[in-house]
Backbone bond lengths (Angstrom), bond angles and torsions (degrees), N, CA, C in turn:
res aa  C-N    CA-C-N  psi(-1)  N-CA   C-N-CA  omega(-1)  CA-C   N-CA-C  phi
1 X - - - 1.442 - - 1.531 110.63 -
2 X 1.307 115.94 -42.76 1.459 120.30 179.28 1.518 109.82 -66.35
3 X 1.303 117.34 -37.74 1.462 120.11 177.74 1.518 110.52 -64.92
4 X 1.317 117.33 -39.02 1.465 120.87 179.88 1.532 110.52 -65.15
5 X 1.329 118.57 -43.82 1.460 122.92 177.86 1.532 110.29 -62.86
6 X 1.311 114.33 -44.97 1.473 118.37 179.37 1.534 110.80 -62.40
7 X 1.320 116.18 -43.59 1.462 121.02 179.34 1.534 110.97 -63.92
8 X 1.305 117.21 -42.86 1.473 121.79 177.63 1.527 110.09 -62.41
9 X 1.310 116.31 -47.33 1.464 120.35 177.91 1.534 110.90 -60.32
10 X 1.300 115.93 -44.47 1.460 121.14 -179.74 1.532 111.19 -61.05
11 X 1.319 117.30 -43.90 1.469 121.29 179.79 1.529 110.77 -67.27
12 X 1.317 118.05 -44.89 1.466 121.06 178.64 1.534 111.55 -63.15
13 X 1.316 115.51 -40.44 1.459 119.45 178.61 1.534 110.80 -62.96
14 X 1.309 117.13 -45.45 1.469 120.81 179.30 1.523 112.03 -65.90
15 X 1.333 116.75 -39.46 1.469 119.33 177.26 1.527 111.40 -63.59
16 X 1.328 116.28 -44.67 1.466 118.20 178.64 1.526 110.96 -65.07
17 X 1.311 117.70 -38.93 1.466 120.89 176.00 1.527 110.33 -62.25
18 X 1.321 116.43 -41.43 1.460 121.37 178.34 1.527 111.58 -62.73
19 X 1.325 117.55 -44.11 1.468 121.01 178.10 1.532 111.34 -64.50
20 X 1.309 116.31 -38.89 1.471 119.46 178.09 1.525 110.35 -64.08
21 X 1.317 117.19 -42.12 1.466 120.74 178.89 1.531 111.23 -64.73
22 X 1.324 116.36 -41.21 1.475 119.91 178.16 1.525 110.25 -63.54
23 X 1.327 117.04 -44.51 1.460 120.96 177.95 1.532 110.51 -61.07
24 X 1.310 116.12 -44.46 1.471 121.29 179.55 1.534 110.80 -61.03
25 X 1.297 116.75 -43.12 1.463 120.65 179.39 1.528 110.68 -64.89
26 X 1.331 117.38 -44.86 1.465 120.74 179.03 1.524 111.27 -62.03
27 X 1.313 115.87 -40.83 1.467 119.71 178.86 1.525 110.40 -64.74
28 X 1.315 116.69 -40.09 1.461 121.49 178.82 1.531 110.88 -63.51
29 X 1.311 116.25 -43.51 1.468 120.63 178.38 1.527 109.94 -62.97
30 X 1.329 116.57 -44.04 1.468 120.37 179.98 1.529 110.88 -63.03
31 X 1.313 117.80 -43.22 1.468 121.09 179.29 1.532 111.59 -64.95
32 X 1.314 116.82 -39.28 1.465 119.75 176.97 1.522 111.04 -64.89
33 X 1.330 116.13 -39.41 1.459 120.21 177.44 1.528 110.46 -63.14
34 X 1.331 116.97 -44.94 1.465 121.18 178.06 1.527 111.22 -62.69
35 X 1.335 116.23 -41.72 1.471 120.17 178.37 1.523 111.19 -61.24
36 X 1.333 116.31 -42.24 1.462 120.66 179.54 1.520 110.74 -63.75
37 X 1.334 117.07 -41.59 1.463 120.48 177.30 1.524 110.80 -61.25
38 X 1.334 116.69 -42.56 1.465 120.62 179.30 1.524 111.67 -66.15
39 X 1.318 117.00 -38.57 1.466 119.76 177.79 1.529 110.72 -65.71
40 X 1.322 117.12 -40.24 1.468 120.27 176.52 1.520 110.86 -62.98
41 X 1.320 116.89 -42.92 1.469 120.92 178.85 1.529 110.30 -63.58
42 X 1.331 116.15 -40.50 1.463 120.31 178.38 1.527 110.79 -62.05
43 X 1.328 116.72 -41.97 1.464 121.26 178.51 1.529 110.32 -62.58
44 X 1.332 115.96 -44.31 1.469 119.77 178.51 1.522 111.05 -61.09
45 X 1.329 116.63 -45.05 1.460 120.46 -179.33 1.524 111.81 -66.04
46 X 1.314 117.52 -35.66 1.468 120.66 177.15 1.528 110.38 -64.73
47 X 1.335 116.31 -42.66 1.473 119.77 177.62 1.519 110.73 -63.46
48 X 1.329 116.59 -42.87 1.467 120.20 179.24 1.523 110.91 -63.92
49 X 1.334 116.62 -39.94 1.473 120.83 177.78 1.522 110.72 -61.70
50 X 1.333 116.58 -43.60 1.461 120.23 179.06 1.521 111.55 -62.14
51 X 1.347 116.30 -42.35 1.469 119.84 177.86 1.524 111.02 -62.20
52 X 1.339 116.36 -42.41 1.461 120.02 -179.82 1.529 111.68 -67.11
53 X 1.324 117.26 -35.62 1.468 119.54 177.32 1.526 111.36 -65.84
54 X 1.335 116.59 -38.85 1.465 120.35 176.79 1.521 109.55 -64.45
55 X 1.334 116.14 -44.08 1.468 120.30 179.44 1.531 110.59 -62.73
56 X 1.338 116.95 -40.98 1.456 120.96 178.78 1.523 111.55 -63.48
57 X 1.317 117.04 -42.04 1.466 119.33 179.77 1.530 110.87 -65.89
58 X 1.328 117.09 -34.18 1.467 119.80 176.28 1.519 110.65 -67.86
59 X 1.324 116.61 -41.66 1.466 120.64 -178.12 1.525 111.27 -68.27
60 X 1.324 117.83 -32.68 1.466 121.19 -179.85 1.530 112.57 -72.40
61 X 1.301 117.65 -16.27 1.458 122.40 -179.80 1.535 109.08 -64.38
62 X 1.353 118.81 124.87 1.471 120.75 -178.17 1.534 113.49 -57.34
63 X 1.309 117.96 -35.98 1.464 119.81 177.91 1.517 110.83 -64.63
64 X 1.324 116.06 -39.30 1.459 120.78 179.22 1.526 110.47 -68.22
65 X 1.325 117.26 -37.63 1.471 120.77 177.88 1.518 109.86 -62.34
66 X 1.335 116.59 -44.65 1.469 120.72 179.19 1.530 110.27 -62.03
67 X 1.319 116.04 -43.53 1.462 121.19 -179.47 1.535 111.08 -62.15
68 X 1.329 116.93 -45.55 1.462 120.98 178.97 1.526 111.35 -65.46
69 X 1.326 117.13 -39.52 1.465 120.57 179.77 1.524 110.71 -63.72
70 X 1.310 117.10 -38.55 1.464 119.88 -179.71 1.525 111.48 -74.66
71 X 1.322 117.66 -40.94 1.470 120.67 -177.16 1.522 112.63 -76.25
72 X 1.310 117.34 -54.89 1.463 120.88 -171.81 1.523 113.44 -83.92
73 X 1.328 117.67 -35.86 1.457 120.51 -177.11 1.522 113.04 -99.83
74 X 1.306 116.98 -10.08 1.460 120.68 179.23 1.513 113.81 71.59
75 X 1.316 117.91 22.98 1.467 120.93 179.53 1.521 110.10 -78.19
76 X 1.295 115.12 148.92 1.465 121.77 178.76 1.535 108.46 -121.37
77 X 1.332 116.71 156.23 1.472 118.71 175.65 1.532 110.32 -61.70
78 X 1.315 115.71 144.17 1.461 121.24 -178.32 1.519 109.33 -77.97
79 X 1.343 115.64 132.91 1.463 120.54 175.70 1.521 108.48 -92.30
80 X 1.304 116.22 154.38 1.461 120.99 -177.78 1.523 111.50 -61.36
81 X 1.315 116.80 -32.30 1.459 120.50 -179.17 1.531 111.77 -69.52
82 X 1.298 117.52 -20.40 1.463 121.13 -178.85 1.525 112.92 -82.72
83 X 1.316 117.70 -11.55 1.454 121.03 -176.73 1.517 109.50 -83.48
84 X 1.314 116.20 126.42 1.471 122.18 -179.93 1.517 107.14 -116.34
85 X 1.327 115.98 127.91 1.463 121.01 177.28 1.510 109.20 -94.09
86 X 1.298 116.82 124.21 1.455 122.21 174.50 1.509 107.33 -103.62
87 X 1.325 116.60 136.51 1.465 118.11 178.44 1.529 109.95 -67.87
88 X 1.306 114.92 155.20 1.457 119.18 178.73 1.518 109.28 -67.36
89 X 1.296 117.52 158.98 1.463 122.06 -178.00 1.523 111.05 -60.07
90 X 1.308 116.33 -43.21 1.461 119.71 -179.02 1.525 111.61 -62.86
91 X 1.315 118.76 -41.53 1.460 122.68 -179.91 1.521 110.05 -67.02
92 X 1.306 118.50 -37.89 1.473 122.17 -179.69 1.514 110.83 -66.17
93 X 1.306 116.84 -42.17 1.475 119.11 -179.79 1.514 110.58 -69.09
94 X 1.328 119.39 -31.56 1.470 121.54 176.16 1.514 110.97 -67.04
95 X 1.361 116.81 -38.32 1.463 120.29 177.65 1.516 110.64 -65.11
96 X 1.287 117.72 -37.47 1.475 121.25 179.24 1.510 109.50 -67.78
97 X 1.330 117.96 -41.03 1.485 120.96 178.77 1.515 110.57 -63.54
98 X 1.330 118.76 -38.41 1.455 122.23 178.91 1.530 111.07 -65.72
99 X 1.325 114.65 -37.07 1.455 119.07 -179.01 1.515 111.65 -69.40
100 X 1.307 118.08 -26.72 1.473 121.10 -179.91 1.479 108.16 -81.45
């Protein structure tokens, strides 16, 4: 009877240990898979960041800004004849006081 109890206990203990090991292994595989997915996503985001930094440096270039303004916004270089000088507010009010 004691041998039967011991044998039953021994078998149950080994089975539970076996299930714990299987669960541990599955969890480890799942975590490694998740880690790999995150590393791939990180690599993709790093590449995208690098592309955006290159694009930003191109856009910050004054020649590129002028080119985009002329193409997309239809802006033209300002001619000297188009510039109008307005007197300052203080000077205008002094001229009005003199006229009175």
